[in-house]
Structure formats: C-alpha cells, structure tokens
ZAROZA-451619 format. One line per 10 residues: number of its first residue (from 0); their letters; for each residue x, y, z of N, C-alpha, C, O, CB. Coordinates in Angstrom, 3 decimals. Each point is the difference from the previous one (the first is absolute). Last residue first. Glycine has a CB too. Example, Ala and Ser with C-alpha at 12.3 -4.5 7.8 and 13.67 -1.06 7.14 Angstrom:
1 = sa = 12.850,-2.250,7.080,0.820,1.190,0.060,-0.770,1.090,0.730,0.509,1.108,0.169,0.675,-1.736,-2.314 ~ -0.894,-5.092,2.075,-0.890,1.190,0.000,0.900,1.200,0.000,1.036,-0.019,0.665,-2.928,-1.154,0.581;
END
This chain:
74 = kceggvcvcg = 9.452,-2.133,-1.508,-1.217,-1.176,-0.126,0.210,-0.960,-0.391,-0.894,-0.842,-0.085,-0.319,1.946,-0.209 ~ 3.397,2.825,3.079,0.642,-0.906,-0.866,-1.703,-1.171,0.269,-0.594,-0.584,0.906,4.315,1.115,-0.475 ~ -3.334,5.354,0.094,0.115,-1.399,0.938,0.287,-1.228,-1.033,-0.077,0.360,-1.174,-1.813,0.512,3.146 ~ 0.953,3.627,-3.375,1.100,0.339,0.952,0.189,-1.327,1.210,0.616,-0.052,1.065,-1.257,2.960,-1.499 ~ -2.577,-2.149,-3.601,-0.416,1.082,1.115,1.390,-0.191,1.413,-0.036,0.396,1.165,-3.356,-0.732,-1.879 ~ 4.225,-3.256,-2.598,-1.307,0.414,-0.673,-0.254,1.265,1.735,0.125,-0.411,1.154,-1.390,-2.722,-3.308 ~ 5.137,-0.949,-0.085,0.019,1.412,1.058,-1.280,0.709,-0.806,-0.012,0.234,-1.209,3.095,0.255,1.991 ~ -1.686,-5.825,-1.283,-0.253,1.086,-0.826,-0.698,1.233,1.283,-0.955,-0.094,0.772,0.480,-1.714,-3.478 ~ 2.332,-3.606,1.763,-0.640,0.943,1.008,0.310,1.213,-0.559,1.065,0.016,-0.617,-0.886,-1.324,2.672 ~ 1.535,-2.724,-3.845,-1.171,-0.247,0.182,-0.915,0.914,0.638,-1.209,-0.213,0.091,2.142,-1.673,-0.216;
64 = yracrkvcfv = 4.388,1.366,1.032,-0.626,-0.258,-0.974,-1.727,-0.266,-0.211,-0.302,-0.949,0.724,2.728,0.309,-0.789 ~ -0.050,3.459,4.414,0.186,-1.344,-0.564,-0.455,-0.032,-1.624,-0.664,0.981,-0.333,0.211,-2.021,2.874 ~ 1.473,4.946,0.005,1.154,-0.791,-0.351,-0.400,-1.209,-0.425,0.761,-0.681,-0.687,0.562,1.727,2.139 ~ -3.596,3.904,-2.591,-0.217,-1.292,1.123,1.277,-0.923,-0.339,0.505,-0.049,-1.122,-3.456,-0.054,1.204 ~ 2.224,5.437,-2.196,-0.265,-1.450,-0.126,-0.002,-0.796,1.485,0.088,0.632,1.052,1.079,-0.458,-3.533 ~ -1.152,4.509,2.047,-0.479,-0.407,-1.287,-0.062,-1.157,-0.173,-0.895,-0.389,-0.750,1.544,1.941,-0.022 ~ -0.890,0.047,5.326,0.096,1.069,-0.223,-0.369,0.012,-1.857,-0.887,0.712,-0.471,2.665,-0.276,2.975 ~ -3.081,-3.663,2.163,0.967,-0.143,-1.084,-0.042,1.917,-1.050,-1.070,0.605,0.069,0.385,-4.257,-0.144 ~ -1.007,0.310,5.030,-0.113,1.091,-0.373,1.000,-0.282,-1.260,0.853,-0.881,0.109,-1.597,2.235,2.239 ~ -2.072,-5.409,-0.835,0.864,0.707,0.469,0.098,1.285,-1.018,-0.557,0.036,-1.098,1.667,-2.152,2.326;
54 = sscssasnkv = -4.358,-1.661,-0.865,0.071,1.242,0.134,1.026,0.538,0.452,-0.219,0.638,1.030,-1.606,-0.823,-0.930 ~ 2.314,-4.776,-2.315,-0.626,0.718,1.143,0.113,1.375,-0.187,0.935,0.403,-0.692,-0.471,-2.120,2.178 ~ -0.255,-2.988,-4.386,0.235,1.386,0.216,-0.455,0.655,1.015,-1.222,-0.069,0.131,1.318,0.042,-2.029 ~ -0.208,-4.959,-0.192,0.364,0.637,1.305,0.436,1.509,0.250,0.796,0.280,0.896,-0.205,-2.522,-0.698 ~ -1.774,0.139,-4.109,-0.945,-0.839,0.554,0.248,0.618,1.404,-0.979,0.296,0.685,0.946,-2.578,-2.316 ~ 2.921,2.966,-1.813,-1.110,1.052,-0.063,-1.261,-0.551,1.251,-0.918,0.716,0.401,1.484,-0.125,-3.493 ~ 3.362,-3.526,1.987,0.324,1.278,1.117,-1.220,1.124,-0.067,-0.247,0.737,0.955,3.093,-0.962,-1.337 ~ -3.164,-3.748,-2.129,0.090,-0.131,1.327,0.335,1.243,1.080,-0.344,0.314,1.140,0.924,-2.506,-2.140 ~ -0.479,2.909,-3.970,-1.810,-0.827,0.680,0.223,0.039,1.040,-0.574,0.886,0.633,-0.281,-2.601,-1.917 ~ 5.079,2.244,-0.832,-0.727,1.199,0.067,-1.183,-0.321,0.942,-0.110,0.355,1.173,0.848,0.468,-3.548;
44 = ddfralsepi = 1.442,-4.566,1.424,0.792,0.986,1.034,-0.830,1.098,0.342,-0.435,0.284,1.116,2.629,-0.758,-2.040 ~ -3.253,-1.982,-3.315,-0.293,-0.682,1.605,0.502,0.655,0.919,-0.917,0.259,0.779,0.956,-2.283,-1.370 ~ 1.346,3.702,-3.686,-1.503,0.426,0.429,-0.851,-1.037,1.253,-1.039,0.255,0.610,0.927,0.700,-3.417 ~ 5.732,0.270,2.378,-1.063,-0.978,-0.625,-1.566,0.289,0.277,-0.432,0.124,1.147,2.294,-1.868,-0.858 ~ 2.367,5.382,-0.512,-0.327,-0.900,1.018,-1.479,-0.976,-0.795,-0.914,0.441,-0.697,2.012,1.579,3.091 ~ 2.556,0.546,-4.655,0.058,0.651,1.566,-0.521,-0.880,1.008,0.551,-0.309,1.056,-0.901,2.545,-1.888 ~ -0.047,-2.993,-3.851,1.545,-0.466,0.438,0.320,0.822,1.264,1.112,0.020,0.527,-0.173,-0.494,-3.052 ~ -5.034,0.790,0.614,-0.255,-1.285,0.351,1.793,-0.184,0.401,0.414,-0.875,0.762,-3.059,0.002,-2.550 ~ 0.235,5.521,2.309,0.210,-0.916,-1.211,0.586,-1.067,0.599,0.454,0.134,1.136,-0.165,1.477,-2.929 ~ -3.753,2.179,3.629,0.907,-0.834,-0.236,0.574,-0.906,-0.809,-0.748,-0.791,-0.574,0.110,1.365,1.885;
34 = wkfatmwdka = -2.759,3.975,-0.865,0.639,-1.090,-0.625,1.308,-0.874,0.858,1.055,0.626,0.099,-1.844,0.897,-2.281 ~ -3.512,1.734,3.783,0.737,-0.293,-0.005,0.780,-0.804,-0.733,-0.078,-1.068,0.608,-0.827,1.827,0.731 ~ -3.382,3.392,-0.087,0.543,-1.416,-0.961,1.229,-0.414,0.273,0.620,1.044,0.202,-1.748,-0.437,-2.051 ~ -3.435,2.629,3.789,1.447,-0.089,0.127,0.350,-1.452,-0.531,-0.565,-1.041,0.335,0.712,2.755,1.759 ~ -4.551,0.113,-2.352,0.648,1.296,1.068,1.674,-0.384,-0.073,0.854,0.849,0.258,-3.249,-0.590,1.871 ~ -0.884,-1.468,-6.289,0.620,-0.222,0.807,0.551,0.750,1.127,0.738,0.939,-0.299,-0.735,-2.073,-1.322 ~ -2.590,0.812,-2.814,-0.184,1.027,0.799,0.464,-0.717,1.502,-0.836,0.004,0.903,-1.216,1.307,-2.562 ~ 2.451,-3.170,-2.681,-0.970,-0.433,0.726,-0.094,1.022,1.169,-0.671,-0.438,0.935,0.992,-2.004,-1.723 ~ 2.640,3.411,-2.688,-1.361,-0.327,-0.591,-1.059,-0.605,0.926,-1.196,0.040,-0.288,2.440,-0.392,-1.753 ~ 3.372,1.281,3.364,-0.520,0.925,-0.352,-1.548,-0.054,-0.333,-0.884,0.650,0.556,3.164,-0.257,-1.093;
24 = grtvcevytl = 0.243,-4.133,1.720,-0.186,1.112,0.891,-0.707,1.111,-0.186,-0.888,0.392,0.757,2.569,-1.085,-0.303 ~ -0.609,-2.420,-3.927,-1.287,-0.759,0.826,-0.332,1.109,1.120,-1.141,0.402,0.229,1.951,-3.220,-0.506 ~ 2.968,3.675,-2.271,-0.931,0.430,-0.846,-1.174,-0.611,0.833,-1.011,0.702,0.009,2.383,-0.547,-2.397 ~ 3.054,-1.043,4.281,-0.926,1.506,0.090,-1.117,0.394,-0.956,-0.614,1.053,0.175,2.669,-0.230,0.582 ~ -0.411,-5.415,-0.787,-0.387,0.546,1.494,-0.312,1.287,0.106,-1.005,0.425,0.570,2.353,-1.850,0.305 ~ 0.372,-0.193,-5.283,-1.656,-0.659,0.304,-0.270,0.637,1.867,-1.040,0.535,0.384,1.345,-3.644,-2.369 ~ 3.990,3.650,0.388,-0.777,0.944,-0.676,-1.376,-0.395,0.314,-0.821,0.796,0.455,2.482,-0.335,-2.259 ~ 1.502,-3.062,3.456,0.177,1.210,0.618,-0.950,0.849,-0.556,-0.621,0.755,0.749,2.882,-1.091,-0.298 ~ -3.456,-4.788,-0.714,1.221,0.758,-0.515,-0.202,1.571,0.724,-1.081,0.319,0.493,1.295,-1.854,-3.107 ~ -2.140,-3.139,4.275,-0.398,1.080,-0.267,1.476,0.652,-0.796,1.125,-0.284,0.411,-3.226,0.307,1.745;
14 = dpllakklkg = 0.626,-4.206,0.631,0.439,0.043,-1.406,-0.570,1.190,-0.581,-0.976,-0.121,-0.740,1.144,-2.302,0.517 ~ -2.862,1.442,4.437,1.397,-0.333,-0.496,0.057,-0.221,-1.267,-0.941,-0.396,-0.687,1.466,-0.467,2.527 ~ -3.418,3.531,2.060,0.436,-0.490,-1.334,1.260,-0.161,-0.398,0.977,0.748,-0.025,-2.658,0.099,-0.439 ~ -1.701,0.633,4.684,1.547,-0.429,0.047,-0.550,-0.835,-1.350,-0.876,-0.863,0.044,2.242,0.705,2.951 ~ -3.791,3.952,-0.117,-0.132,-0.746,-0.877,1.446,-0.444,-0.554,0.889,0.812,-0.258,-3.205,0.229,-0.049 ~ -1.142,1.740,4.567,1.410,-0.683,-0.511,-0.143,-0.786,-1.032,-0.978,-0.745,0.077,1.823,0.678,1.926 ~ -4.385,4.235,0.140,0.275,-1.620,-0.436,1.337,-0.190,-0.656,0.368,0.695,-0.947,-2.843,-1.087,0.478 ~ -0.603,4.447,4.075,1.408,-0.329,-0.730,0.002,-1.663,-0.727,-0.070,-0.923,0.811,1.435,2.701,1.258 ~ -5.003,2.397,0.074,0.523,-1.758,0.126,0.890,-0.087,-1.057,-0.297,0.348,-1.142,-1.866,-1.601,1.957 ~ 2.233,6.484,0.152,-1.251,-1.307,0.364,0.953,-1.355,-0.149,1.205,-0.243,0.077,-3.785,1.495,-1.353;
4 = cvasm = 4.496,3.188,0.525,-0.386,-0.620,-0.862,-0.955,-0.966,0.384,-0.531,-0.644,-0.905,2.407,1.213,-0.049 ~ 0.200,2.443,3.795,-0.291,0.748,-1.433,-0.597,-0.721,-0.508,-1.083,0.494,-0.314,2.660,0.629,-0.100 ~ -0.433,-2.899,4.387,-0.968,1.043,0.150,-0.507,0.650,-1.343,-1.145,0.366,-0.266,2.249,0.027,2.479 ~ 0.178,-5.595,-2.358,0.556,1.468,0.422,-0.831,0.958,-0.206,-0.904,0.061,-0.833,2.914,-0.566,0.369 ~ -1.223,-5.657,1.400,-1.045,1.178,0.288,0.935,1.594,-0.301,0.950,0.263,0.738,-2.510,-2.022,1.503;
END
C-alpha cells in the first residue's frame, strides 16, 4: 500500500529484454519497474528474494533483487 498510489501489485516476468521492460513499464502506467539481467541474477533467485521484501526505508533502490523502492520503502 502506498499513501500516494494506493494499493500496489508486484509482477515478476521472466525472459524480458531491457527494451521490453521499459516499454511495458511506460505503456502500462507502472509506478516503478526494474530490469534484472539473467547474468546478474537468475529469475528463480529474484522470485525468492521478492517474496521476502520488508518495508525498510530506501532512497532510490532496495538492496534485494525483486524489491522496488516506492514512496521511500522497499516493497
């Protein structure tokens, strides 16, 4: 939940290129989006990490893969 954006939904999508990620993010009115290349982290690792995001304070990014900084908190 975000005070500015209301209820948020996180979606993790495998096998996207950077351009596809940016295009979807802009087209679908995403609050935030992040592309993580397979060479940096496998999709299963990102998925596992995303399920354990905690509401810790952040400025621009969160330390864990699969977490996104929204309104100053990792989601």
